[in-house]
BAFI-3210 file (N, C-alpha, C; in Angstrom, 3 decimals, decimal comma, padded with zeros to 6 digits):
// residues 130
n [1|2|3|4|5|6|7|8|9|10|11|12|13|14|15|16|17|18|19|20|21|22|23|24|25|26|27|28|29|30|31|32|33|34|35|36|37|38|39|40|41|42|43|44|45|46|47|48|49|50|51|52|53|54|55|56|57|58|59|60|61|62|63|64|65|66|67|68|69|70|71|72|73|74|75|76|77|78|79|80|81|82|83|84|85|86|87|88|89|90|91|92|93|94|95|96|97|98|99|100|101|102|103|104|105|106|107|108|109|110|111|112|113|114|115|116|117|118|119|120|121|122|123|124|125|126|127|128|129|130]
n.u [004,082|005,068|004,731|005,168|006,610|007,421|010,124|010,541|012,184|014,794|014,171|013,449|015,931|017,438|016,121|016,235|017,650|016,621|014,458|011,294|008,481|006,593|005,655|006,807|009,034|010,487|011,117|012,739|014,891|015,902|016,377|017,898|019,158|018,321|018,410|018,003|017,115|014,767|012,948|010,885|010,347|007,809|007,159|006,866|004,608|002,663|002,605|001,642|-000,928|-002,057|-001,958|-003,617|-006,076|-006,414|-006,801|-009,283|-010,724|-011,121|-010,675|-008,246|-008,382|-006,195|-004,308|-003,329|-000,626|001,012|003,723|004,117|002,342|002,358|004,142|002,760|001,038|-000,109|-001,176|-003,801|-007,292|-009,507|-011,275|-009,765|-009,312|-007,224|-005,146|-004,322|-001,995|-002,840|-001,128|001,220|000,343|-000,210|002,390|003,495|002,165|003,264|005,914|005,658|005,561|003,557|002,284|001,874|-000,765|-002,050|-001,704|-003,173|-005,757|-006,088|-005,927|-008,189|-010,345|-010,002|-008,858|-010,170|-012,740|-013,114|-013,618|-015,715|-018,895|-018,684|-019,634|-019,158|-018,818|-017,216|-014,735|-013,264|-010,395|-009,069|-008,552|-006,321|-005,975|-003,130]
n.v [029,762|027,719|024,565|023,221|020,355|017,841|018,055|020,627|022,977|022,188|021,612|024,138|025,459|023,974|024,554|027,256|028,487|027,386|026,940|025,859|024,340|022,452|020,088|017,665|018,435|019,778|017,648|016,117|017,840|018,091|015,555|013,594|011,171|007,849|006,042|007,477|008,164|009,508|008,850|006,335|003,465|003,829|006,505|008,419|007,402|007,531|010,278|011,073|009,952|011,407|014,030|013,668|013,170|015,600|017,200|016,219|017,172|015,813|013,768|011,214|007,876|006,107|003,323|003,062|002,465|004,760|004,455|001,725|000,742|002,207|001,147|-000,953|-000,094|-000,272|001,164|003,283|003,969|005,380|006,944|007,796|006,084|004,281|001,523|-001,438|-004,113|-007,261|-009,372|-007,980|-006,440|-008,417|-009,408|-007,139|-007,136|-009,488|-008,716|-007,209|-009,104|-011,062|-014,382|-016,113|-017,117|-015,639|-013,069|-013,183|-013,654|-011,347|-009,375|-010,050|-009,791|-007,299|-005,331|-005,620|-005,783|-003,265|-001,591|-002,741|-002,411|000,332|003,341|004,240|006,921|007,819|007,095|004,526|002,303|-000,080|-003,568|-005,839|-009,251|-010,202]
n.w [001,961|004,614|005,922|009,073|010,578|013,048|012,696|011,980|012,460|011,688|009,041|008,036|008,208|006,376|004,057|003,536|001,438|-000,846|-003,691|-004,617|-006,244|-005,539|-002,932|-003,507|-005,048|-003,055|-001,319|-002,981|-003,312|-000,726|000,123|-001,557|-001,452|-001,714|000,355|002,573|005,923|006,394|004,462|002,925|000,799|-000,335|-000,217|-002,335|-003,678|-001,626|-001,225|-003,736|-003,656|-001,522|-002,597|-004,829|-003,592|-002,255|-004,456|-005,220|-003,175|-000,755|002,191|002,822|003,850|005,819|007,051|010,459|012,710|010,620|010,097|010,154|008,200|005,773|003,965|002,952|001,054|-002,259|-004,305|-005,718|-006,348|-008,881|-007,450|-005,378|-003,290|-001,108|-001,917|-000,427|000,146|001,166|002,046|002,684|004,817|006,703|007,039|008,221|010,678|011,682|011,972|014,200|016,128|016,077|015,396|012,242|012,024|014,063|013,049|010,638|011,645|013,212|011,216|009,622|011,459|012,883|011,077|008,479|009,537|010,643|008,485|007,186|005,937|005,924|004,427|000,994|000,492|002,471|001,757|002,121|002,512|000,079|000,008|-001,270|-002,141|-002,558]
ca.u [003,765|005,746|004,085|006,189|006,332|008,259|011,495|010,354|013,303|015,837|013,675|013,576|017,340|017,933|015,389|016,242|018,209|016,057|013,169|010,609|007,073|005,723|006,223|007,650|010,298|011,210|011,658|013,842|016,030|016,452|016,619|018,165|019,661|017,203|018,533|017,849|016,249|013,487|012,079|010,811|010,139|006,488|006,891|006,354|003,246|001,819|002,464|000,771|-002,293|-002,520|-002,184|-004,782|-007,260|-006,559|-007,404|-010,692|-011,359|-011,554|-009,633|-007,929|-008,288|-005,027|-004,118|-002,406|000,333|001,490|005,090|004,041|001,476|002,557|004,874|001,799|000,240|000,316|-001,770|-005,076|-008,231|-009,897|-011,972|-008,793|-009,216|-005,914|-005,160|-003,324|-001,722|-003,167|000,053|002,152|-000,221|000,009|003,822|003,729|001,719|004,233|007,097|005,351|005,624|002,463|002,486|001,114|-002,180|-002,533|-001,734|-004,310|-006,979|-006,151|-006,234|-009,567|-011,317|-009,821|-008,637|-011,316|-013,946|-013,236|-014,129|-016,881|-020,124|-018,449|-020,137|-018,101|-018,597|-016,185|-013,469|-012,510|-009,346|-009,315|-007,555|-006,123|-005,342|-002,024]
ca.v [029,253|026,468|023,794|022,608|019,103|017,710|018,418|021,905|023,909|021,671|021,741|025,543|025,781|023,337|025,050|028,711|028,950|026,602|027,330|024,711|024,636|021,459|019,323|016,641|019,089|020,016|016,385|015,722|018,727|017,921|014,142|012,897|009,836|006,924|005,322|008,467|007,677|010,216|008,386|004,908|003,146|004,233|007,922|009,100|006,924|008,094|011,702|011,164|009,652|012,549|015,149|013,322|013,371|017,041|017,675|015,831|017,852|014,848|013,156|009,835|007,030|005,232|002,531|003,569|003,553|004,935|003,953|000,284|000,330|002,910|000,261|-001,947|000,552|-000,653|002,066|003,913|003,897|006,663|007,755|008,197|005,091|003,642|000,078|-002,115|-005,523|-008,072|-010,105|-007,037|-006,073|-009,565|-009,405|-006,032|-007,619|-010,485|-007,965|-006,723|-010,221|-012,031|-015,537|-015,927|-017,334|-014,487|-011,918|-013,356|-013,464|-009,928|-008,650|-010,299|-009,295|-005,889|-004,425|-005,698|-005,506|-001,824|-000,910|-003,458|-001,642|001,774|003,841|004,625|008,361|008,075|006,777|003,468|001,668|-001,349|-004,572|-006,859|-010,523|-010,261]
ca.w [003,276|004,924|006,976|009,900|011,272|014,231|012,337|011,308|012,557|010,807|007,685|007,651|008,006|005,154|002,892|003,443|000,170|-001,942|-004,252|-005,200|-006,493|-004,910|-001,835|-004,120|-005,381|-001,806|-000,828|-003,857|-003,075|000,610|000,422|-002,813|-001,157|-001,572|001,620|003,637|007,004|006,438|003,377|002,671|-000,614|-000,815|000,050|-003,534|-003,913|-000,574|-001,535|-004,909|-003,186|-000,734|-003,513|-005,640|-002,761|-002,046|-005,700|-005,202|-002,053|000,254|003,008|002,491|005,040|005,771|008,261|011,481|012,566|009,254|010,010|009,897|007,101|004,500|003,050|002,448|000,005|-003,605|-005,286|-005,381|-007,461|-009,459|-006,447|-004,373|-002,218|-001,007|-002,115|000,399|-000,113|002,336|002,516|003,310|006,119|007,592|007,367|009,162|011,992|012,121|012,416|015,552|017,065|015,949|014,521|011,006|012,320|014,828|012,145|009,718|012,422|013,579|009,980|009,207|012,420|013,240|009,947|007,575|010,316|010,859|007,289|006,677|006,076|005,830|003,146|000,057|000,520|003,479|001,102|002,816|001,702|-000,617|000,398|-002,308|-001,769|-003,510]
c.u [004,469|005,040|005,166|005,717|007,255|009,719|011,520|011,542|014,435|015,434|013,815|015,022|017,858|017,268|015,552|016,798|017,653|014,753|012,572|009,135|006,133|006,447|007,165|009,020|011,139|011,852|012,838|015,088|016,690|016,822|016,811|018,650|018,500|017,255|018,398|016,829|014,884|012,529|012,020|010,439|008,817|006,195|006,312|004,917|002,283|001,567|001,515|-000,688|-002,858|-002,827|-003,413|-006,060|-007,482|-007,224|-008,882|-011,459|-011,854|-010,362|-009,414|-007,796|-007,123|-004,888|-003,076|-001,819|000,908|002,889|005,109|003,355|001,637|003,286|003,969|000,924|000,796|-000,286|-003,019|-005,986|-008,654|-010,639|-011,050|-008,647|-007,855|-006,074|-003,989|-003,173|-001,935|-001,926|001,067|001,655|000,024|001,487|004,162|003,293|002,730|005,534|006,923|005,248|004,498|002,912|001,663|-000,378|-002,783|-002,678|-002,914|-005,618|-007,169|-006,535|-007,709|-010,586|-011,202|-009,686|-009,831|-012,611|-014,179|-013,928|-015,361|-018,132|-019,932|-018,910|-018,984|-017,860|-017,585|-014,806|-012,648|-011,449|-009,832|-008,204|-007,499|-005,499|-004,246|-000,894]
c.v [027,918|025,812|023,054|021,290|019,030|018,069|019,789|022,831|023,472|021,871|023,182|025,916|025,188|023,892|026,546|029,242|028,193|027,207|026,095|025,055|023,656|020,777|018,247|017,209|019,325|018,746|015,930|016,553|018,454|016,486|013,364|011,474|008,892|006,130|006,260|007,963|008,351|009,755|006,865|004,702|003,670|005,719|008,654|008,690|007,521|009,575|011,911|010,928|010,843|013,746|014,904|013,585|014,836|017,656|017,340|016,503|016,911|014,335|011,727|009,054|006,072|004,516|003,172|002,395|003,579|004,369|002,462|-000,043|001,103|002,032|-000,813|-001,387|000,157|000,247|002,732|003,848|005,297|007,554|008,157|007,227|004,401|002,142|-000,522|-003,567|-006,304|-008,758|-009,188|-006,596|-007,192|-009,643|-008,288|-006,435|-008,633|-009,827|-007,472|-007,856|-011,234|-013,227|-015,293|-016,098|-016,162|-013,261|-011,996|-013,091|-011,986|-009,084|-008,802|-009,671|-007,783|-004,953|-004,447|-005,340|-004,027|-001,142|-001,580|-002,632|-000,137|002,246|004,358|006,125|008,755|007,677|005,686|002,844|000,365|-002,304|-005,658|-008,108|-010,802|-011,079]
c.w [003,473|006,085|007,766|010,489|012,475|013,961|011,660|011,336|011,642|009,353|007,201|007,366|006,704|003,905|002,653|002,122|-001,036|-002,435|-004,898|-005,360|-005,817|-003,757|-002,371|-004,489|-004,135|-001,291|-001,678|-003,573|-001,729|000,923|-000,874|-002,611|-000,897|-000,269|002,812|004,657|007,010|005,335|003,365|001,210|-001,169|-000,635|-001,160|-003,831|-002,889|-000,848|-002,716|-004,510|-002,420|-001,627|-004,386|-004,853|-002,420|-003,273|-005,801|-004,061|-000,972|001,048|002,547|003,801|004,854|007,098|009,176|012,253|011,159|009,069|009,661|008,577|005,791|003,485|002,452|001,328|-001,359|-004,683|-004,769|-006,595|-007,888|-008,468|-005,296|-003,214|-002,269|-001,187|-001,349|-000,041|001,184|002,911|003,196|004,677|007,122|007,993|008,352|010,571|012,546|012,588|013,842|016,560|016,996|015,129|013,268|011,256|013,089|013,922|011,183|010,454|012,784|012,365|009,623|010,161|012,624|012,045|008,992|008,295|010,549|009,683|006,685|006,944|006,022|004,453|002,288|000,023|001,592|002,951|001,807|001,911|001,060|-000,208|-000,675|-001,713|-002,771|-002,973]
res [m|i|c|l|n|s|k|g|i|y|l|l|e|s|l|k|n|l|r|a|t|t|l|k|d|l|k|k|m|t|c|n|n|k|k|c|a|c|r|n|a|n|d|d|l|i|e|e|i|e|e|y|n|i|g|l|g|q|e|v|i|m|l|e|p|r|k|s|f|d|s|c|v|v|g|y|d|i|s|g|r|v|i|y|c|r|n|k|i|i|k|a|f|m|k|d|g|m|t|k|d|e|a|v|e|y|y|e|y|n|t|l|g|t|f|q|g|m|s|f|d|r|n|p|p|i|f|l|n|k]
***
């Protein structure tokens, strides 16, 4: 079974003669160039987190938009919770035009505030002051 995304047709054409056992294998076969526009530095880590959580039978909560915040992921814990770097999140907000003070305030109020009090059975992310 092949799952299609927005680039599904192109993906099918490029994969019609390939055989692979995992999504990771498919990505390696179709995108070996590390500077490829379809991959970023954290793609392998994000994929590992998603597969780990699938194995646990649970969803993983990640910050949106993923395009901005996937690069802020630094790992995950044994329960599958995503670990984000606080400084990278603040830099991502600054890339979007905020000053450092605005980014810190936005992070503390909106990002941390969103997950404050969320029960651990919902698998909230972890934020490191790194």
